[in-house]
N, C-alpha and C positions, 0 to 999 in steps of 0.2 A: 492514152486512148481509152474510152468507156468500154467496159464489157458488154455486151448484149447477150443475155440468156438465150440459149438454144442457137447460138450462131457459132460458128467457126471462122477466124480471121485468117484468110490466106495471105501468101507471101506479096502478092500483088497490092496487098491493103483492101481487097473486096473481102465481102462477107458472104459465106456460104450457110444456108441454113441446113442444120443438122436436125432432124426429127428426132433421132434416137438419144441424142447426148442429153443428160439430165441437168437441167439449170443449175448452174455453179450458186455456194450460198452467196448471201448478200454480204457487201463489205462495209463494214460500220466503222464510223470513226466517233470515237467517245472523247470529249474534250473534259478535262478535267476528271480522265478515267482512272486514275490512282488515287483518287479523293474516297471519302466514306460511302457516298451513293453511286458514283462512277465505277469503283471497283465490283460494287456487288452487281451492277448492270452487266460489267464485263464478265463476271462469272455467267451469268444467265445467257450471255449470248455466246460464250465461247461452249459452254456445256450444250446449247443447241445446235453447234456445228457451223456457226457463222465464223466470217473472217472478220477480225477487229485490230483497228489500228487505236492503240491508248495514247493520247496527248494529254501532257500535263507538264507545268513548269515546277511543280513540287512545292508550292507555296504553303500548302496545305495538305496536299496528296502526299503518298509515300510509297516508294517502289515495292516495299513488302508487300502491301495490299494485292499487287498482281505479278507477284515473284513467281506462283505456280505455274504462270503461263508463259515465261520468259523461256524462250527455245522453242515452243510450239510453232510448227509451219504455218498455223492460221492465225497468228498473233504477232502484232509489231507494237513495240514501246518508243516513243518520240519524246523527247523532253522540248517542249517548244511553249513560249508563251502566245496567246491566242490574241493579243493586242497587236502581234505581227503577223501579216499575210502567210499563208502556206499552201501549196499547190500538191493536191493527192487526188486521186481516183477513188470515188467513194460513191455508194448507194445511198446510205441513210447516214445523218449526222446528228448525234445526241450530243447537244451543246448543254453540258452541266458545269463550264469551267465558271468558277465565280466564288471568293470565300463567302461563306453563307452565316458565320456567327458573328454578333457585333463585336467581339474581341478581336476578330482577324480582320473584318473590312473595316473598322475604324482603326486599325494601325497604320493605313495608309489609304485614307478615304480617294485620294485622287486616282491611285492605281485601281481602287475599286470601280471607280465610276468609267474609267477607261476601260476595263476588262468588260463591262456590261454593254459600253458602247462600242466602241472598237473590237472587241472580240467577236460579238454579234454581228456587227457589220460584216467582219472577215468572213466569219463562218456562213453568212447569208451571201457574199459574193461566191464563195466556193460552192454553195448549194446551187445558185443560178447557173454558173458556169457548167457544171458537170451533171446537172438535172437531178440533183440527188434531194430527198426528203429532209427538212430539218425540225427536230424537236427542240422547242427551247424549253429550260427548266427556269421557269419564272417563280415566283413567290407569292405567299401571302401576303409579304411585306408591301404589295402594290396597294393593299386595302388601309394601311397605314393605321392610325389608332381608331377603329371604325366606329361610326356612328349608326351603323346598321348591324344587327346581330341576330342570329349568326349571319355570316356573308355568302351571299350568292355570287356568281361571275357578272351579274349585272349591276353590281355595286362597285362604284366609280371611285371609291377611297377618300381618307381624309391624311394626306400626306403632308408633313412641313417639308418643304422644298430647300430650305436653307438649314435643317437641323442636323445633328451630328449622325444621324441614321440615314439621311437622305442619300448620299453616295450609293448605298443599295438600293433603297426604295425607288428612288428615282431612276436609277440605272437600271434598274429591271423595268420599269415603266417604259423607257425610252428604247429598250430591248424588243418589249412586245409590239411598240409603236414602229419600229424597223421590221419587225417579221411582216405586218400585214401591209406595211407600204409594198415591201419587196413582193408579197402574194400579190397586192393589186398592180403594181407596174410590171413585173416581170413573169407572173404567174408561177412564183416560187412555192413549192409544195411545203407547208408549214404546220406544225402541231405544237401548241402552247398549252404547257401545264402549270397550274398555280399550285405549287408545293406547300404544304403545310408542315408544320414542326414534325421532324422526322428524327427517329433515333435508333440504336441498334449497333451491334458488332462492327468494330472499324472505326468509330468515333475516335478523335484523337483527344488523349487526357487533358490537354490546355483548348480543346474546342471552345469552350466558354460558354456554351449553352446550358439550359438549367439541367436536363437531364443528366450530362456528362459532369457537370460541377457538383451535384448532389452526390451523385455514387462516388467520384473520385473523393470528395471530401469525407463521406462516411467511410469509405476504405481506408482511408489515412488516420481515423480517430478524431477529425477535426470537426468542428460546428458546423452545421449547414447555414448557406448565408442566404436570406431572403431579402429580396428588395421590396420595398413597400411593406405592405401589411400581410402579403401573401394571398391576397384575396384576388388577384388578376388570375385571368384563366387562359389556359391554352388546351390545345387539342393535340394528342401525341401519335404518330403514325410510325408503326414499325418499318423498317426498311425494306424489308421483303415484300410488303404490301404494296408501298409507295414503286418499287420496281416493276412489279406486276401492272399497277396502273399506267406507269410510262410505257411499258410495252405494248399494252393494248390501245392506248393513245396513238403512238406511233403506228400501229398496223392496223388502227380504224381508219374511218373516213371523215370524222369530225376533226375541223380545224382547233377548235377551242377559242379562248381559253376556257380550261375545265379544272375546275379543284379538285386537287388529290390530297385528300388528309383523311384521317379519322375524324368523325363527328362527335365522338365522346369527349366531353368537356372536363376538366379538372382544373380546381385552384391548384397554384403554386405551393401552397401550403398541405393541399391532400397528396400531391406527388412527394412532397417532402417525407410524410409520414408513412408514405409505400415504401419509400428508399429506406427510411430508417428501421421499419419492421422487419426488412429482409436483411439488414446489414447488423445494426448495433441501435435499440430503440433507446438506449440512456443517451446518446450525443444529445446535446442542446442544440437549440436555433439562434442565429444571431440576426438582426434586423437593419438594413442599411437603406438610405433613400433610393426611390425609385429612379432609376436614369431618365435623362430627358426622353422625351416622346416614346417611352416604352408603352406599347399597346396595353390597355386594361382587358381588353376581351378578344378571344381569338377562336373561331369555330367555323369549320367549312359546311356550307349547303352543299351535298355531293347527289343531288337528285340527278344532275347532268350526267356525271359519271356512271351512275346507275342506270341511266338509260340509255346512252350512247355506248358506253364501253362494258357495260354487264360487270362492273368493277365495285366492289365495296370492301373495304379492310377486313381480315380474318384474324387478326391477332390482337387480342386485348392488350392495355397496358399492363395488366398482373400478368400476363403470358409472356411479354416481351422484355421486361424488366430482369427476368432470368438470366436469359443468354446475354443481355446488355451488361448485367453485373460480372457475369464470368469472364467476358471479354476484358473489362478493366481488372479484374484481378489478375489476369494473365499478363496484360501490359504493364502492371505495376509491380509485377512477380510476387504478388501475395498468393500463388496457389500452394 
């Protein structure tokens, strides 16, 4: 039975308005809640006094990321795969479940596609049944290897539908399509965030994305591996900034899609140089061929986020690398 803020349920099943009763906190479902971004979001929600159900199958998530909340009366942890339906009573659904690094999502591309399609389908079905608002964590990968730079939300992308990245790229594109079809057909409340490269504490050492790769290699005294000539660009958003943007999107009135990312653009070589300066400037660089369909440029236009959410990132790459490196030192036992 759905809760109704400000109402008291009687034994007969009737509801009685209670004017003096403070509305209970919202109940939030965070899929992928034990992951890097999901657990950071869980912290914010719990610290705000909300009720949180964390759902994760631990493919890339880790129970240790939410260990501090286990046993808390407002927190529940469920091991579940979003490709299977689940029945819960919730007010907000933060749908973050899906491996986000090429190393992980290419390890089982069919599973990745199922997670984006069936997982989003199941969560939208749940949202529709219980009247919850759903936020989809989409991705800048829907833009593919962009022919428009930087990328506004109006750009429709350049994606290879049969390439090795398509399980993720096209998976997120169909997830967005499902969200808007549920909104049009069933009136489901949706919010769609297109997330650009994110980094920060709680990334896994085997994450496979460039920030974690460089830091782990440098801390282990290994050469830093660059693909291509290092001139391809990325924009790196610190995880706390990302989570703040997601919260504002969920609580606001704009459906999206909205780009959530840091518009500061760096070449991969510039990132490598920053990591080396902080850890060991003497380490060499090695170069390997650029992977298939790897985007050459990636930078968000965040005018919409500024206008609709009052949001823009606060943490520069220089500021964010410090706590990120400290996290990996701890994880690798190098403190």
